[in-house]
VOLO-553764 format. One record per residue (C-alpha): z, y, x; residue in one letter. Coordinates in steps of 0.1 Angstrom, whole numbers, plus 2048, in hexadecimal, padded with zeros to 3 digits. Layout:
ZYXA/...
This chain:
3FAD9546BM/3E8DB5471E/3FFDCE482N/40EDE5469M/427E0146ET/449E0045CP/43EE1D446K/41EE0A43CQ/432DEB432I/44CE0041FK/430E1340CD/41DDF3404M/43CDE13F6M/445DFC3DDV/431DEB3C2T/432DC73B7G/442DA83C7R/43CD9B3EAW/441D7C3FFI/44BD87422V/44CD6D43ER/45FD7845EF/474D6C47BI/499D75478K/4AED83494I/4BCD6049BN/498D5249FG/497D4047DQ/479D42466F/47FD53444R/46AD57425E/475D7140CM/46AD793E8N/471D9E3E7C/467DC13DDT/46DDE63E2R/462DED3BED/480DF73A9I/46CDF0389D/467DCD394T/48DDC939BV/495DD7378H/47FDBD368K/497DA3376K/4B7DB8375L/4B5DD2359P/4D6DE3363Y/4CFDE4388F/4D8E05399E/4CFE103BCL/4EDE123D3P/4FDE343D5K/4FAE453F7G/4E0E40412V/4E3E2642DR/4CDE2F44BV/4BCE1145AL/4AAE0F47CP/485E19479E/478DF547BK/492DE7463Q/483DE5440I/49ADE2421A/48DDCD404V/49CDBE3E4F/49DD973E7D/492D8C3C4L/4A0D693C9D/4C2D733D5K/4C3D933BFS/4D0DA83DBD/4C4DBF3F8W/4B8DB0418R/4A5DBD436S/48DDB2452F/47EDC1471K/45ADCC46ES/451DBF491D/45DD9C487R/447D99468V/42ED7C468L/41DD82447S/420D96427I/40FD8A407D/410D9A3E5K/41AD823C8I/400D813ADS/40AD79389E/3EFD5E38BD/401D3C38DI/3EAD313A9T/3F9D4B3C0D/41DD413BAV/42FD283D0Q/430D063BFT/44ACEB3C1I/444CC63C8D/445CB73A6K/463CA13A1Q/46DC8E382S/47ACA2365I/49BC8F368T/49FC9938CT/498CBE383I/4B2CBD367K/4CBCAE37FS/4C5CC8399L/4C8CE5381L/4E9CD8374S/4FACDF395K/4FDD0439EG/4E7D22397T/4C2D2339BW/4A5D3C39CV/48BD2A385I/466D35382R/44FD26368F/430D2E354K/434D39330L/41CD2D315L/40BD4F317S/403D4933BG/41BD62349E/433D59365I/458D5B35BY/476D5B373E/49AD5736AL/4BCD4F37AV/4CBD32368G/4DED12368T/4E2CF1354R/507CF035ED/513CF733AW/538CF5344N/535D1235BS/529D2A340V/535D1C31FL/556D11310D/55BCEC30BN/550CEB2E6N/52FCFE2EDL/529CE930CS/52BCC92F8S/514CD82DDE/4FBCE32F8T/4FACC1308N/4EFCB32E6K/4D5CCE2E1K/4C7CCA304S/4C1CA52FCR/4B0CAE2DCA/494CC32EAV/471CB32F0P/471C9C30FE/45ACB3323N/470CD231EQ/48ECDD332I/4A9CF3323I/4BAD0C33AI/4D6D26336Y/4C9D49341D/4E6D58353L/4D9D7C353I/4D0D7D32EN/4ECD66323D/4D5D5030DT/4C4D2F30EF/4A0D2B318K/489D0D31AS/469D0632DF/450CEA32FI/455CD534EY/430CD5357E/431CFB358N/44DCFC372L/443D0F391I/461D103A7S/487D0D3A8I/49DD1C3C3K/4C3D183C6K/4D7D383CAI/4EBD303E9S/501D4E3EED/521D433DFQ/531D653DAI/545D5E3BBI/555D3C3BCK/572D263B2D/580D093C5T/563CF53B8N/549D103B2P/537D0B391K/523D2B392I/516D403AFM/50BD643A9I/50AD853BBN/515DA83B0K/4F4DB33A1N/4F2D9538BL/516D98380L/512DBC376I/4F4DB3361N/508D97350K/525DAF348L/50DDC4334H/50BDA9319K/52BD9E308G/54FD98313L/558D86333W/578D7433ED/57CD7F363I/596D7237CK/59CD8539CF/5B6D8C3B7V/5C7DAE3B7K/5CEDC13D7R/5F2DB63D6D/5E6D923D8G/5EFD893B3S/5D5D7A39CN/5C9D8D37ER/5B6D8235FN/5A1D9D34DM/58BD9D32EI/570DB6337G/54EDC332FT/532DDC337L/523DD7315D/521DFA304P/51FDE92E2N/542DDE2E8I/555DF72FDY/548E162EAK/557E092CAK/57AE092DAD/58FE242CAS/59CE2D2EDE/57AE2F2FEY/574E49318T/557E50330E/55AE3D351P/561E4F371E/546E4F38CV/549E313A2N/53AE363C5N/548E173D5Y/530DFA3DAL/54BDE03DCH/55ADE93BAL/54EDDF397I/559DF637BQ/55DDE6359L/56FDEC338W/590DD9334D/591DCD30FI/5B6DC630EE/5C2DE631FN/5A7DFC310H/59CE0D330G/585E0C34EW/590DF736CR/581DF238EN/580DCF39DI/577DC63C1R/559DB03BEF/563D993DAN/585D933C9S/575D823ABI/579D5D3ACY/56FD52389L/55FD6036AF/551D5234AK/546D5E327P/564D68312Y/563D542F1I/579D622D6N/56FD562B3R/583D732A4N/572D8F2B8F/559DA42A5N/545DC12B5K/548DD4294E/56EDD4294D/
C-alpha cells in the first residue's frame, strides 16, 4: 500500500465504510470492516453515542468502529497492508462460498450473526440476527415462529433482527455474507445469545426487557427494565435521568421500582424480551 500518514488515513476514513487489512501486534493477519464515520455507525446503531471523555492514543494508533463487532478497535498505521472503500455495489462486497440453504439455516440457528444480503431494490442490507428462536422469544412464540419459518417460500430465509426486534426475510440467492459474532460478552452457562454493550443499548430502546445480573454484593438480581421513552415517560413517577459518565455502566428505567438504575455491563449474564400479556403502553 502507498505510504500514508496516520492523519491521512484518519481523514480518509471519516466517510463511508472501509476494509482495512493489517498485521496485528502478535503477527496475525486481520481484516476489518470498519469506519470513522459516525453517520455510518448510526445507520446500524441508531442510539449509538460517542464515549464521554477523550482517550489519547499514540500517534500511529488509529481508532475505528468495527462494524461487524459493533465496538471500537484500533490498528497501527505502519502495519496496514491495504485500505479499500466498500462500495454499495454488490460486486465490491465480500461474497461467501454458496452452501445449501439447509446448511445456512442450521448455522444461523446457533448464536448471533452479522448477515448481509441484497434487497429486491438492489441495495445492500446488513443486520445482526439469529434463527435461535428460544434465545429471543418465549416458548409459545418460539413454537409459532418455527411453524411460520417453515411456511415461507423454499428460497427464503426468515431471521430475527436483534437490533430492531422484528423478523426479516431474504432470498437465499441474494445472500452476500454471514459472520458469527464471536465476542461472548453476555452469556449464560450455555450462551444462547452473544452481544456487546452498543447492541444491548440499542435493543433496550425498544420495549421491555427481563435482565438478570450480579450485584456488587454477589447476589443475583432480576430487573424488568427499558430505555424506551414511549414506556418510561408514561410512568407517573418519571424523572429525568442523571448524567452517566461511566463507560462500564448502563443506565435504564426500572419498571417495578419506578426509577433509574445503573447496571455494570459485565455483570449481566442473561436478558430476554419481557412478555407480559397484560402490559399496555397506554396504561
